N, C-alpha and C positions, 0 to 999 in steps of 0.2 A: 462652505468647506469647514471641517472641524478637525480635531486631532484626537487620535486614539492610540494609546501606547506610544506616544511620541512621533506618530506618523500622520501626515495629512490624509484625510479621507474626504471624499466628496459625497454629499448627501443628495441623492437623486430622487428622493421621495416626491418632491414637488413636480419634477418633470414626469415621473411615472404616473402620478395622479392626473396630471393634465392629459397625458396620452390616453388613460383609461376613460376620461370623461369626453374626449373628443369623439363626435359622431363619426362612425365609419361604416362603410358598406360591409355587411357580414362576410361576403366572399373575400374582400380585400383583407379583412382581419385574419381570416383563416389562412390565406396565402402568406401573410407575414409570419405566421407562427408555425407553419408546416415545415418539418425538417426533411431534408433530403435523405435518401437511403444511406448515403455515406455518413451523414450526421447521426442518424439513428444507430447505425452499426458502431460508430465511434463512441457514442455515449453508453451503449450497451457494454462495450469493451471495458470502459472505465468503471461501470457499475459492477461488473463481474470481479474486477480486481479489488474494488472497494469491499465487496461482500466477503472475499477471502480474508482481507485484513480484519474485518469485523469479527469473523468467526475465529480467527487466530487470537485476537484480543480477548474474546470470551473464554479462551482456554489459557490465559496468562502468557501468551506469546506476544512480544512487542515487535511490531513492524517498524524498523528503524528507517528504512528507505524503500520507497515504492516508486518505480519509474515506469511510465507507460509511453510507448512510442507507436501510436496508431499509424503514423506516416511511414514507419520503418517496418512494414509487414506485420504490424500488430505485436511487435516484440515487447517484452516487459522484464523487469527485474524486481526481486523482493529480497531485502536483507532483514533478518529477524534474529531475536535472541530471547532468552527467558526473562520474564518479568522480575523475578527475584534477583537475577544477575544484574539487571538494569538498576534495581534499587541499590544493590551493593556498589555499582559504579558511581551512582549519585552520592552515596555516603563517602566513598573514597575521594571524590572531587571536593566535597564540602570539608573533608579533613585535610585537604591539600596533599594527599598521597597520590601524586600524579604518576608515579612509576608502578603502581599496583597493577596486577593483571586485570585486564578487562574481561567482559563476558565472551563466551564463544558465540560467534555470529555465523549464521548460515546464509549464504548467498545462493539464490536460485534465479536462473535467468532462462528465458525462452527466446530463441532466435527464430522469429517468424519466417525469415527467408529460407533458412536451412531446415526448419522444423525439428530443432534439437533443443532439448531441455538439459541444462548443465546445472550442477550444484557443487558447492565447495564450502569449506570451513575457513573462517578468518579468525585469527587470534590477535588480540589487541592489548594495549594498555588502556587505562581508563580514558585517556585523552587522545590516543592515536589509534587509528584503525586502518583498515585497508590492506594494501599489499596484495600479493597474488594469493588467491584462495587455494587451499589444499583440496584437490578434486575428490568428490565422493560419489558423483553420478554424472553420466553423460548418456542420454537416452533419446532416441528419436520418438516423436509423438506425432500423431496424425493431425492434431489441431491444437490451438491455444487452449481450448476448453479442457481437452485431455491433459495437456501439460499442467494446467492449473490444478486439476485434481491430484495429479502425481505430486506436484510441488507442495500442496497443502498437506497431504498425507506425510510427506517426508519431513516438513517443518514440524508437524505435530509429533511425529515419532522421535525426532531429535530434541525438541525443545519443550514439549508439554510437560509440566510438573506431574509427578506421580499422583494419580487420582483426580486431576483437574477436570477430566471429562466424564467423571462418574456421577451418577445421580443417587441420592440417598432418599429412600421412601420412608416416611415417618407415619406410623399407624396412629 
């Protein structure tokens, strides 16, 4: 056991090396590492959400909160704001200006049970957030994938800085 950033961490390297060296029947090894259909679907669900967060970040949109609830009908929630606004929040905190207005945060949530995508705006101070969002969208969607596409477009439309998605060709 070691410590990283003040926390205890367990080093499993030796145990994993021993398992890898241990002779095993090939079929048994495959059985141990084959995921069920549910496990495959759950990891794909998380990868889709993660991919959206990565694409948003590449356009200077900060994902502040990402919640995934595979067991709750595949419901999810994303809260995001502009990168520049988050930089200003950080500067205000460093300057101890705790009552300064915080960034506009867009909350988008998919209710997998009811197949409804909801979005709203949250207005905060630099330290306090939350509260009840001001609704900006409530739309039925046929699937989580469709809802993710609508959510990503909405987040980019609301939060992407001007010109962030444009490419410049240099001759």
